[in-house]
C-alpha positions, 0 to 999 in steps of 0.5 A: 500499499502506498500513502499518498495524496489526492484531490478528493470529489466529494458529494456537492452540497450546491447544484452544479458546484464541485466540491474538491478538497486536498486529502491523504489516501492510502493506494492499493497494490495493482491487480493483474491488469493494472499498473501504479503510475507516479503522476507528474503532470495532469491536464483538467479538462471539463468533463472533469467537473462535470462529472463531479458536479451531479448529484450522487445516483445521476448516471450511477455517479457515486462519491468520494471519488478521485477524477482526472484523465489527462495524466501523464506519468512514471510506472512504479509498479505493474500487475503480473499480466500487464506486457505494454509496460514496465517499471520505470517507464514513462506514460501517457494516459487515455480512456478504458476499454474493455477490449472484449466487447465487438467494437474492441475487437473491430479496433474501435475502442471509443465505442466500447460497450462498457465505456459510460460504466468503465469510465465515468464511473470507475470502481472501488477497493484501489484507494481509500482515504487516510484514516478514516478508511472510506473507499474512494471510487477511482479508475476514472476514464481508467486512471484517476489521475488527480492523485500523485499515485494512482492504479491505472488499467493498462487500456488507459496506457500509452508508452512513450519511452522511445519518444519522450525527450525528458520530464518537462515533456511528459508534463507539456503532453499530458493534456494531448489525451483530451482536448487537443486531440479531439480537436485535431481529430475534428479536422484530420480524421472526421471532416478531412480538411484540405486546402480547399476548405474554409473552416469556422471554429467556435471556442478556443479552448484546447479543443478549438486551439487544436482544430486551429493548429491542424487546420493550419498544418492541413493548409486551409484556405480560410480559418475563422475562429470565434470567441469572446475573449479577446487574448485568445483570439490573438493567440489564435491569429498567431497560430494560424487564423486568417480572421477572427470574431469577438461575439463579446458584445456581437449579436447572431445576426451580426455574427452572420454578416460577420462570416459572410463577409469572408466566405459569401457562399458559407463555409465548408466546415464547422467545428463547434466546441462551446456548447452555446445553443445559439451557436449550435444552431448558427452553425447550420446556417453558416455552413455552405450546401454540403458542408460538413458540421462537427459538434464537439462542445457540452450543451445544456444538460437538456439539450440532446447532442448525439454526434460523436467525433471520436474515432480510430485515431493514432494521434498523439505521436502524430501531435508530438511529431507536428510539435517537434517540427514546430506546427503544434506549438502546444507549449504556448497554450499551456500554463502550469500549476502546482497541485495545491493551487488547483483552485487557481488553476480552476479560476483561471479557466473560468476566467478564460485566462489559461486555455489548459491548466495542467497540475504538475507533480499531483498532490506531492504536498509539502505545504498542507497547512491550510488545506481548507483555504481558498486555494486548496478547496474550491466550489465552482459553477459549471456553468461558467466553464465552457471553455469558451466563456459563454457558459453553460445553461444549469438543467432546469430539472432534475430529469435534464440532469440526467439526460444522456451526456453528449458523446463528445466526453469520449476522447479518441483512440490513443495508440503509439503504433508508430513510436519507433518510426518517429523516435527515428526522426529525432535530433537525439537517439537515446532520451534521457532516463525518466526517474 
């Protein structure tokens, strides 16, 4: 058993507000198909917030639990059946899949029959609170990365020992497992964007920025980005956006006019990442005939959205290669926070100051005094956290809360099949050993 710390999500005391606190926990030994990972970094994603702000029983959710699903760390112990990693290997973490259902056997684990139960709910018996001995729900998306040490499903692991240079890169690449990858996949794999396409992107969080950088790589002729936070628009322009539209004080009719002024016949591809109903509806109007609309953003919980943008892609190695070539500069979009500062990270996300907050050395806590302080225990209203600053509407009734979650919370499939090929292109042959 390993004594460590984790950001534990407890039953929300107010509707749609997370109730996270830093706590001491004990982590059990890994099972036969599990891996003990010492986390070095983890991104904060809106799915973490959403699925720890709903009442227990909703969608089968239970508390206390540890969320987090953009983890990066070092393998410290493995179960007897584990073959994909060894002690000391650096790993990036993804979602859980059962490997046994028809979808998994057909190489589509993002559509695993056990996706909801295996990722949203997790399981017990791998972590308990120190002293009280409460069983904590873990293996959120197969990993529960908001802990210094966590038991991870082997199917959630991408071994990156062959193409990570050092620990700094491991931390930087932690958020590739969700937001950036989803945006990248929407452009390259789902819409198959090319040089003749005019692309319109709503929302400039990690998903929108991933879509933007990929659209530039695909040499799309026109890239229009829409957000209400000016510094994000300026960053997007420096990353390749050809046109920017600030909606902070813009009516929908004016937005329509602004887009048509750039592309009179309408755009060929729309990437909608905000989930704001007005923008969802406008997305359809902005398309030209036979255009493609990719819906990614999480709408209000009572608003049905059943379009999935996840499919079998080999995204992480591709994004790392683009990063090395200077074409996918995620280092300009990530901001690091100590694990003890998770409250500040949430504030930056809420206010749109940070595009992708990443907690480093999660829960290695030398400074545990004041654990109830504003920086260590925070409650945030999720309807302000849609990544674009536009805001999500709170559900009016409990029945809306229990509506099926939009499938965009699934991330694209992660594999490292071409890791060796990427490693050959490096400037250095042997990356330093990570400890």
